[in-house]
KOLLO-530473 format. One record per residue: residue in one letter; x, y, z of N, C-alpha, C in turn. Coordinates in steps of 0.02 Angstrom, whole numbers, plus 50000, padded with zeros to 5 digits. Example, Ala and Ser with C-alpha at 12.3 -4.5 7.8 and 13.67 -1.06 7.14 Angstrom:
% KOLLO-530473
A506604971650390506154977550390506604983550390;S506424988850354506844994750357506455000250394;
END
This chain:
% KOLLO-530473
X500414994050000500005000050000500435006350000;X500155011749974500515017949974500515021150043;X500985025450055500995029250117500615035750106;X500095036850145499695042950139500015048250184;X500205053950157500515059150198500095060850259;X500425061750316500065062950379499635069250376;X499875074350340499485080550338498825079550299;X498825075050250498205073550213497715069850258;X497965064950295497525061250341497205066050391;X497615070450419497375075250468496835079750438;X496955082050376496465086450343495815082850329;X495855076750303495245073050286494835071650348;X495165070150403494795068850465494495075350494;X494885080750490494645087150517494045089750478;X494025088550413493475090850371492865086350376;X492935080550410492375075950415492305071450354;X492805071450310492775067250250492945060050267;X493385058950315493525052350341493265051950412;X492835047150425492525046450491492615039350516;X492275037650570492305030750597491765026350566;X491375029050520490845025250488491125020250438;X490885014150440491085009050393490535007950341;X490685004050289490165002450240489574998950273;X489724994550321489194991050357488754995850396;X489065000750428488675005850465488225009750418;X488515012150362488135016050314487545012050287;X487675005750270487155001550240486605000150291;X486794998350352486294996550403485845002450418;X486135008450422485735014450437485245015950380;X485485015250317485055016550260484485011550255;X484635005250267484115000050264483585001050318;X483805003150377483335004350432482875010250417;X483125015050379482735021050365482205020050311;X482315015250265481825014250210481735006850196;X481495003050245481454995750236480954993550184;X480454997750169479924995750123480044997850051;X480615001050038480775002749968480824996349926;X480624996849864480584990949821481264988749797;X481334982249789481944979249760481704974549705;X481894975949642481684971749587482274969949542;X482264963749518482744961449468482344959949405;X482504963449351482164962349287482594957449247;X482374951249244482774945849216482324940649186;X482544937749131482164932349100482304925649135;X482874925149170483074918749199483024918649275;X483084924549307483064924549380482754931049405;X482114932149390481794938349413481684938249488;X481604944149516481484944649588481084950949602;X480634950649651480284956549673480174956149748;X480384961249784480304961449856480444968349881;X480654968849944480814975249974481534975149999;X481794981050017482464981350046482484977150110;X481934977050148481914973050209482004965550192;X481684963350138481734956250118482454954550100;X482774958850061483454957350039483944958050098;X483804962650143484234963250202484204956750243;X483604954050251483544947850290483934942250255;X483884941850188484264936850151485004937850163;X485234944150160485944945550170486164943850240;X485744945250289485934943850358485924936350373;X485494932650340485514925250346486154922550315;X486344925450258486974923350227487554925150272;X487544931150301488084933250345488144928550405;X487574926750433487594922150490487864915250470;X487654912950410487914906550386488654906650374;X488904912050346489624912650335489994913450401;X489704917150447490014918050512490094911350547;X489584907050541489624900450572490164896150540;X490354897850479490884894150445491564897550453;X491604902350498492254905350514492434911550477;X491954914650441492104920650402491964926750446;X492434931450447492354937350488492734943250461;X492844948350502493184954450479493864952950448;X493974956050390494614955350356494654949450309;X494194944650314494204939050267493954941450199;X494204938250146494054940450078493464936350050;X492964939950026492374936849994492354939249922;X492434934749875492394936349804491704934549778;X491444938649733490774937349706490774938849632;X490574933849593490504934649520489804932349502;X489354937249499488654935849484488374941249438;X487874939549398487514944749361487134949249409;X486754953849382486354958449424485744954749451;X485864950249498485344946249530485304948149604;X484784946149637484704947749708485264944649750;X485514938949729486054935749768486694939849768;X486804943849714487384948249713487324953549767;X486734956449773486614961449825486684958249894;X486394952349903486434949049969487144947549988;X487554945349940488244943749956488644949949973;X488544955249936488894961449951488694964250019;X488044964450031487804967050095488034962650153;X487994956050145488204951450198488944952650215;X489344953750164490064954750174490184961150214;X489804966450198489904972750235489684971950308;X489154968150322488944967050391489484963250430;X489844958850395490364954850427491024958650433;X491084964350399491734967750396492234964150352;X491974960050306492414956350261492624960850203;X493134958650167493394962350108493044959550047;X492704963850010492324961749951492764962249888;X492744957049847493074957149782492534956249729;X492264961649701491754960849648492094958949582;X491804954049548492084951749484491544952149431;X491684955549377491184956249324490984949349298;X490324948549288490084941749273490324939149206;X490524943549160490754940849096491514940249091;X491874941149146492584939549146492654932049135;X493144930249094493234923249077493744919649120;X493934913949098494364909549137495024912749154;X495334916249107495994919249119495944924549174;X495464929249166495414934549215495204931849284;X494714927249283494474924549346495034920749383;X495404916649346495944912849377496454917449409;X496634922849374497124927549401496854930849464;X496224932949463495934936349521495904931749581;X495684925549572495644920949628496334919349656;X496824918549612497504917149637497794923149675;X497624929149652497924935149681497564937249744;X496894937249744496514939649802496464934349857;X496524927949839496494922449887495874922849932;X495284922649903494674923349944494554917249988;X494224918450044493994912950087493324910450063;X492954914950029492294913250002492254915749930;X491954911749887491824913749818491104911849802;X490694916849787489994915649768489924917149694;X489654912349658489614912949585488974909449561;X488894909049495488314905749465488544899849424;X488094895149416488264889249376488404891149304;X487984895549276488084897649207487644903749194;X487904908449154487514914149132487864917349073;X487554917049014487874919748955488554916548943;X489064920748938489744918248928490044915548992;X489724916849048489994914849113489824907649128;X490304904049157490174897349179490594895749240;X490384890849278490734888849338491364884949320;X491944887249341492584883849330492794880749397;X492574874649409492694871549474493444870549488;X493834869349436494544868249448494884874649473;X494634880549452494934886749476494744888049549;X494224884649573493984885749641494284880949691;X494744876749669494984871249711495304873649776;X495614879549775495954882049834495524886749876;X494894887849855494454892349892494064888149942;X494104889750007493764885550057493014884950049;X492674890550033491944890450028491744893149959;X491404888949919491174891049853490414890049852;X490054895549849489324895249845489094896449774;X488634892249750488414892649680487674894149677;X487504899549640486814901249628486574897249568;X486034893549577485784889049525485174892249492;X485204893049426484644896249392484184891149358;X484314884749366483904879649334483224879149367;X482674880049331482014880049362481854873549399;X482054867849371481894861449403482254860849470;X482874863149471483234862749534482944867549585;X482704873449562482404878049609481754875049638;X481374871549596480764868249620480944862949672;X481484859249657481694854049705481894857149771;X482234862749768482444866149829481824868249869;X481324871049834480724873349868480324867449896;X480414861549867480014855749888480304851949947;X480864854149975481084850250033481794851050055;X482144855950033482824856950060482794862750108;X482834861550173482764866950222483344871850219;X483194878150234483724883150237484234881050290;X484864881850273485394880050320485594872750316;X485234868650276485404861650269486074860850234;X486444855550251487074854150216486964849250159;X486334847350148486184842650094486224846150027;X486574843349980486674846549915486054846049872;X485884851449838485314851449793485424846749735;X486064845649718486224841049664485974834049681;X486024832349746485794825749767485034825249761;X484684830349780483954830349776483714829349705;X484004833249659483794832949589483974826149559;X484564823649574484764817249547484294811749570;X484074811949633483614806949659482944807349624;X482704813449613482054814249581482054811649510;X482624812149476482654810249406482784802849396;X482984799349451483154792249445482534787949436;X482624782449402482064777849391482044772449444;X482594771249478482604766149530483104768149583;X483094764549637483514766249694484254765849677;X484444760849637485154760149620485394766149581;X484974768249533485164774149494485234780249538;X484774780849587484814786549632485464786449671;X485664780449695486294780049733486884781849690;X486894779349626487454780849582487494788349570;X486934791549556486944798649540487114802849601;X486874800549661487054804149722487804803849733;X488094797949718488814797249726489194801949681;X488954802549617489284807149571489234814349595;X488634816249619488544823149642488974824549702;X488974819949751489364821049811490104821249796;X490324816949749491034817149730491224823749698;X490774826449655490894832849624490934838349676;X490474837849727490474843049779491124842749818;X491364836649833491994836049870492574838849830;X492584837349765493154839649724493144847249717;X492574850049701492544857249689492414861349751;X492184858149805492034861849865491424866249859;X490994865049809490424869449798489824867449840;X489424872349856488804871149893488284875949865;X487664873949864487144878249839487094884549882;X486964890149849486924896549884486454896249944;X485864893349934485374893149988485614888950047;X486064884250035486334880250090486814884150134;X487024890050111487444894350152487044898650201;X486384898650192485964903050233485814899950301;X485914903750353485724901550420484974902750431;X484694899250479483984900150494483854907050523;X484304909350566484224915850599484724920850572;X484514926950559484964931950529485474934650579;X486024937050553486534940450593486244947050619;X486384948550682486164954850711486734959950707;X486574966150691487054971550694487594971150641;X488144974650654488714975050609489344973650649;X489774969250624490384967650660490874973450658;X491244974150713491714979650720492314978850674;X492494984150639493074984050594493374991050592;X494014991450581494354997850576494155001150510;X493885007250512493675010450449494245012150402;X494855012050427495435013250384495675006850350;X495365001150367495584994750339495264993550271;X495494988450237495254986950170494524984750171;X494124987750126493424985950119493284982350053;X493604984650000493484981949933494144981549895;X494224976149858494774975649809494434975249741;X494504980549702494174980949637494684979749582;X494584974549544495054972949490494854976649427;X495334979949397495214983449334495124978249279;X494934980749221494734976249166495314972649133;X495924974849145496494971449114496544972549040;X496424978749017496454980048945497174979848919;X497664980648962498354980748939498784975248971;X498544972149024498924966949058498454963349104;X498734959249150498304956049199497934961349240;X497334959749263496964964649302497364967249362;X497264973549378497594976649435497114976749494;X497324974349551496914974349610496964980949646;X496434984949642496424991649672496104991149741;X496464993449791496244992549860495924999049887;X495304998449910494955004049941494785002450014;X494775007550055494585006750126493855008550136;X493615007350196492945009550214492905017150210;X493435020550231493435027850230493385030550159;X493765027850113493755030450044493075029150012;X492775023350027492145021649993491535024650026;X491535025650091490985029250123490965036350096;X491565039450092491595046250064491365046249991;X491595041449952491425041249881490675040149871;X490375035949912489655034649905489265041049917;X489435044649969489095050949983489245056149929;X489855056049904490045060749851489635059549787;X489585053349766489195051649706488465053249715;X488195051649774487495053049787487345060549781;X487825064649802487725071849799487715074649729;X487975070849680487965073049610487295072049577;X486885067649606486285065549571485685070149584;X485285071549534484695075749544484205072549592;X483895076549634483425073949682482795071049649;X482615073649591482015071349557482175066349501;X482695062449511482915057849458482455051949450;X482025050449498481565044949492481885038249511;X481525032949497481765026149512482205023849456;X482855023549470483335022149416483435014649405;X483555012949343483705006149322484455005449314;X484745000349344485464999049338485574993049292;X485884994449234486064989149188486804987649189;X487214992449213487924991249219488034985749270;X488524981349258488614975649303488784977849374;X488454974749423488634976149493489294972849511;X489544968449467490214965749477490754970649460;X490554976349432491034981749420490984986649478;X491534989549495491604993749554491074999249558;X491035003349506490565008949508489835006449502;X489725001249463489054998449458488804996049526;X489254993149566489084990749632488874996549678;X489275001949677489105007749718488445010849697;X488375011949632487775015149606487145011149619;X487195004549613486605000349618486434998349689;X486934997049731486814993649794486964997849856;X487255003749847487395008049904487015014749901;X487085018149844486795024949839486035024849847;X485665020249815484935020349827484755019149900;X485135014949934484995013650005485125019950045;X485665023350030485835029550064485275034650056;X484975034749996484455039649980483745037249993;X483675031050016483005028350028482605027249965;X482955025549910482635024649845482555017249829;X482095015449783482045008549761482645006449720;X482754999949717483294997049677482994992949621;X483204994349560482984990549501483604988349462;X483694981749457484264978949422484044975549358;X484474975949307484364972649243484974968449228;X484884961949214485464957549207485734957149136;X485354959449087485594959649017485384966348988;X485864970048961485694976548932485394975548863;X484744975748861484354975048799483984981548789;X484194985848740483874992348732483114992048725;X482864986948690482144986448683481804985348750;X482094981148792481814979948858481874986048901;X482444989548895482544995648934482015000748916;X481875001548851481365006348830480685004548858;X480524998148860479884995948888479844997748962;X480404996948998480414998549070480375006149080;X480685009949035480635017249041479915019449030;X479575016348983478875018048971478435016249030;X478695011649072478325009349131478495013449193;X478915018549185479045023149241479745023249269;X480195018849245480875018949270481285024149232;X481885025549257482325030349225483015027349219;X483425030149174484135028549171484515034949185;X485075034149219485435040149240486065041549202;X486225037349152486835038549113487325032849120;X487965034549133488505029649134488955030949075;X489225025649046489595026348984489125028548928;X489375032248880488935034948827488565029548790;X488845023548786488525017948751487825016648777;X487735017048843487075015548871486545020348846;X486725026748838486245031648814486145031148739;X486695030448701486625030248628486255023948605;X486345018448641485995012348621485245013048629;X485035017448675484315018648685484035023148630;X484355028948620484075033748573484175031648501;X484635026948488484725024348420484235018648404;X483895016048454483475010148443482835012048405;X482605007748360482005009348322481385010448365;X481365007648425480775008548468480775015148506;X481315018848502481355025048541480885030348514;X480485033148558480045038748542480145044048596;X480335049948576480505055148624479915056648670;X479325057448642478745059148683478585053648733;X478705047448714478525041748756479055040348809;X479685041548792480235039448835480625045148868;X480425051248854480815056948878480895057048954;X480355055648991480385055849064480905050949091;X481045045749054481535040749077482255042549063;X482365047749022483055049649004483175057149016;X482805060049063482865067349073483565069349095;X483905064949131484585066349155485065061049129;X485675063349113486185058649091486855060849119;X487065057549173487735058649199488215054049164;X488655056849123489075052749079489795052649104;X490105046749099490795045849119490985038649108;X491545036549136491765029649129492165028349066;X492115032549017492505032248956492485039248926;X492805040148868492795046748837492075048748821;X491925055148829491245057548818491275062448759;X491115060248699491155064648640490655070448643;X490875076248622490435082048620489845080848573;X489945076848520489395075448474488825071848510;X488995067648559488475064048597488135068748646;X488525072648683488215077148732487775082348697;X487995084648639487605089548601486955086448576;X487005080448550486415076948524485895075848579;X486125073448638485675072348693485365078848718;X485775084048719485515090648739484975092948692;X485065091848628484555093748578483905090048588;X483935084148620483335080348635483005082748700;X483325087448734483055089948796483325086548858;X483835082248849484135078748906484625083448942;X484615083449008485095087249047485715082849057;X486235084549020486855080649020487355083849067;X487695079749107488245082149147488785076649149;X489405078749145489965074149137490375073649202;X490725068049208491175067249265491775063249242;X492295063349283492915059949265493195056649328;X493385050349320493695046749375493925039949351;X494115035649397494375029049380494265024549440;X494415018149432494365013649488494815015949545;X495405018349527495865020749578495615026949613;X495365031749575495105037949603494425039249571;X493895036849602493245036549569492945043249548;X493015048449589492705054849572493225060449577;X493555061649521494065066949520493755073649504;X493385073949449493035080149431492325078349410;X491895083349412491205082349390490845088949383;X490405089249334489975095049327489305093349356;X489005097849393488355096749422487825097549368;X487265094349378486725094849329486455101949324;X486615106049374486385113049374486915117849347;X487495115249326488025119549301487845122649233;X488235127649213488125130849149488175125749093;X487775126649040487725121848986488405120148956;X488815125248939489445123948905489925119948950;X489865120749016490285116949062490055109749065;X489385108749066489115102049073489255097649013;X489225100548953489255096148894489935096348859;X490355101148875491005101648840491605100548885;X491505099948951492065098548996491895092649041;X492385090249076492285084749122492205087149194;X492065093649202491905096249268492515099049305;X492385101649363492915104249406493015099449464;X493565100349503493725095549556493155094649606;X493035088549625492525086949674492755089049743;X492295088849791492455090749860493055086849886;X493545090449912494135087349941494665085249892;X494515085649827494975083249775495425088849751;X496055087249742496535091949712496785088849647;X496895093149597497205090749535497745095649514;X498225093049477498725097249445498945093749381;X499205097649334499435094949270500195094949268;X500475089249248501195088749239501405092449176;X502045092949164502285096649106502025093849040;X501925087349037501665084248976500905084048974;X500575087249022499845087449024499525081849063;X499935077249090499635071749128499285074349190;X498705071549205498305073549263498555069849325;X498695073649377498865070949442498295072749490;X498085067949531497525069249576497655066349645;X497315069049694497295066149761496665068549796;X496425064649843495805066449876495575060949923;X495025062149961494795057350011494545050749982;X494375050549918494145044349887494685040849847;X495295043249851495845039849816496015033349851;X496135028149812496255021449839496885021249882;X496975015649916497565014549958498165012149917;X498035010149855498565007549813498345001049779;X498844997449753498714991049719498964985249762;X498724979349747498994973349778499724972349757;X499894974749698500574974149672500964980349693;X501464979449737501854985149762502224988849707;X502424985249655502784988549600502324993349563;X501704991249552501224995749520501075001749564;X501025000649629500895006149675501455011249672;X502075008849671502655013349670502665017549606;X502435014849550502435018449487501885023649483;X501315022349514500725026549504500645032049557;X500965031249616500855035949671501535038749694;X501545045249708502165048149733502125049549808;X502675051949836502725052849908502275058449935;X502045062849891501615068349913500875066449908;X500745060149890500055057849888499705058549822;X500075060749770499775061649704499725055149666;X499155054149634499055048449589499165050749517;X499625047349482499785049049412499315044949368;X498805048449342498235044949310498395041749244;X498895044449207499015042049139498565045349088;X498125049749111497685053449066497965060449055;X497825063148996498055069848978497465074548976;X497525080449006496965085049007497185092249003;X496705096748996496825103948996496315107049044;X496515112649075496085116349120495895123049089;X495255124949095495065131549069495155136749125;X494985142849109495095148349156494695147649220;X494145143749218493725142749277493905136449316;X494445133049295494655127049330494295120749310;X493935120949254493595115049228494065110949185;X494045104449195494515099949162494195096849100;X494575096149047494365092348988494895087148973;X494685080848968495155075448952495315075748877;X495955075848862496165075948792496285068848767;X496605064848806496755057948785497105054348841;X497215048048831497685044348873498385045148842;X498875045248885499555045948859499715040348810;X499455034448824499595028748780499135028348721;X498655033048715498165032648662498315037348604;X498915040148604499125044048546499355039348490;X499215041448430499465037948371500055041948346;X500625038648341501235042248321501365040748248;X501165045448206501215044548133501805048648107;X502335045148088502925048548062503225053348113;X503185051748177503465056048229502985061248255;X502375061748227501885066748249501325063248288;X501175066148347500645063348388499955065348362;X499515060448357498815061548337498375059448395;X497935063848416497465062048470496895057948441;X496835051848466496285047548443495605050748459;X495565053948517494935057048538494715062548489;X495195066448466495035071848420494735069048355;X495025063748329494765060748268494085057548280;X493995054348337493345051348354492795056548357;X492965062348387492475067748391492245069848322;X492715070248275492545072348207492125067048172;X492295060748181491925055448149491195055048174;X491105056748238490435056248267489955061648241;X490205066448203489765071348172489485068848105;X489695062848084489405059748024488745056448042;X488215057448005487565054348021487585046848025;X488035043647985488045036347983488385033248044;X488745037248084489165034648136488825035348204;X488675029748237488395029848304488945030048357;X489505026748343490055026348391490695025148351;X491245028148373491875027448337492445026248385;X492905022048365493535021048401494095021648350;X494585025748366495165026548322495775023748357;X496125019448324496705016148353497285016248304;X497865014648330498465014348288498495007748250;X498665008348187498775002348145499495002648118;X499804996948109500504996948085500555000048016;X501075003848004501215007047940501935005847922;X502075002547864502775000947847503205007047834;X502885012747819503275018747804503295023647862;X502745024547895502695029647947502715026848018;X502725020348024502705017248089501995015648111;X501575020748112500875019848129500445024448088;X499825022548078499325027148051498665025848087;X498185030248079497545029648112497085024948075;X496745020648113496225016248085495585017748122;X495045018548085494395020048114493975013648118;X493695012348176493235006748185492565009748204;X492045008348165491405011748172490845006948190;X490405009248234489755006148244489245010648210;X488875007948162488435012048121487765013348154;X487485019148139486815020848160486325016648119;X485745014848148485265010648111485065013848045;X485035009547993484795011747928485325015047884;X485955015147906486485018347867486965013147838;X487245014947781487745010747748488435012647773;X488905008047764489595009347784489885014847740;X490135020347770490445025547727491085022947697;X491215024847636491855023047605492405027347635;X493015025247624493585029147649493575036147619;X493395036647555493375043147521492825047547552;X492245044747565491705048547596491895051047665;X492225046647703492435048547770492945054147768;X493425053647723493935058847718493645065447694;X493165065147648492845071347625492485074747683;X492175070847725491835073747783492335076847831;X492885073447843493385076047890493705082447863;X493765082847798494025089047769493525094747779;X492885093247772492375098447782492365101047853;X492485096647902492455098847972493135101647995;X493635101647950494255105047965494785100948001;X494715094348000495235090148031495845089847986;X496435090948015497055090847976497145084247939;X497395084847878497445078947834497845073347864;X498395075047900498815069747927498465065647981;X497895068248005497525064648057496975060148029;X496865060447964496325056447936496475049047941;X495985044947961496095037647961496255035147891;X496685030247888496905027447824496615020547811;X496185018347856495785012347844495165012847887;X494645009247867494005009547903493735002447911;X493485001047971493184994647986492524995948022;X492074991048021491434991748056491334985848103;X490944987048156490774981848204490034982348221;X489734976648237489054976748263489044979848333;X489554978248372489664981448436490404980548453;X490644984848497491354984548515491474979748573;X492074976948577492254973548639492314978848694;X492024977448751491984982648803492204979948871;X492414984648913492534983048983491864983149018;X491874981549082491254981249121490894987949124;X491274993349123490974999949129490735002649062;X490814998749008490595000848942491135003848899;X491745004348926492305007348889492535002548833;X492665005348774492905001248718493604998648733;X493704992248723494364989248734494794990048671;X495114995748668495504997248608496094992448599;X496344989748653496904985048646496714979148603;X496074976948607495844971348566495764973448493;X495524979648482495464982148414496154982648381;X496634985548418497314986248390497614979448374;X497504974748419497784968048409497504964748346;X496834965248338496514962048281496714965248215;X496764971948215496964975448154497684973748135;X498114973548186498814971848172498894964848146;X498444960348168498484953348145498084952148081;X497804957548052497414956747992496754953448004;X496494953948066495864950748085495374955948111;X495324961448077494874966848100494164964148107;X493834966448160493154964148173492664967048122;X492184963048103491674965448055490994964548087;
END
């Protein structure tokens, strides 16, 4: 972990930004204040409808069950689940226990999952048998003492309801195998197979982890200790384990909640709760504000639009979430406007073409900038001046300081800055002795102190020794009617070293623009000729991180290998 300068600790405590409140304290107080708020999961495979009180009881039964198995403050609990009620219960149970939560995005595959489990060394891992690209890798769980599996199979759920008591150690696999057998011998054989599998993998059904009686209260834990280890997406290397304390996350939760409009309505969360910010937005901030929780386990724009027409709202996120809605054939401004009145955008680059388009629809757009390491560096309030909201990434948040290095790199520090990485070498590279985090992002400040992100230092295309900002080219491409989303990356060039390649997601009903058409447009909007892309590719959708950010490393790799995505 990094060393936090003593004067910063003293300031954060004196200002009330760091207190003795833990995540468990914050959560318990919020749940007690609004127990009857609705909790719904909109899912085709595992829907749920109840109240915050219902889910709290489920979480406290899980906490008691884990406590009986030796799990307590400081133990690591990893969870890889879709946006289901069990994800909320596991996160909440962990906070009541004072355990360290490791959220894992549900579509992370074998490579990422294996690395995270080896690095975080959880005492508990809660996952699902299968969901989309996700599947249970029992061999990767061999060293994890407790592996709880959420089963989405309807027949097995019926079997559970028909006679497996809560808290039982009897495996649901045994019940189902017995029901399906035609004779006693077959039942014995299948029970043996199931029990052997359970012994090898150490897995147990999620419901079998629940105690009959819920845990009371919140276990005592040092608020300066680790609360969450959030692994980044690993776009350039193995995922980085970012360590946050109760103090940094309690402050961040209150900070984020303060950015949101009071009349935002009942928001729908489609971003994965296995992602750091998705978890805070979905499972902490609504509780803090006494609001209902609505989760969606698959981002389907048509389904989202139906839910918006039924009274829910979306609050923004990565630009993809908003553009996928307004680009959909079912979108009708008069019908869906109340559901998209506000759009807080961040998590990836926010093109001015998108903010302008949404503003023209009457949406109140406001931007923010942060990262897993430092979640809320700058932000514009929804009440800020229009040009600040849609053309900048905001000014420093409460308690946050920023400065620009000679090369334009953004340095930040503040009460929500992480404690460092699990990897000491990465920590030493990213944080200095004065407490500054070197973000790797390049920005400019205007006369009022508002920040605009120009690019990542590593996202420049160096063409014949000249730097080209990918973001600048993307902004220009997004002014083409045919282009819904654009990513510009470096492609190998035998003469110049690199040149720009454009990868486009098309707006509905449009044809792929030719290279000549694209260049003619860029000339009209005044983009310098040397910045024009020299090849163009199209995708149905981009490879993305959990927060919706385009994984440019995959685009560059495929283009370099002559396997550009189509």
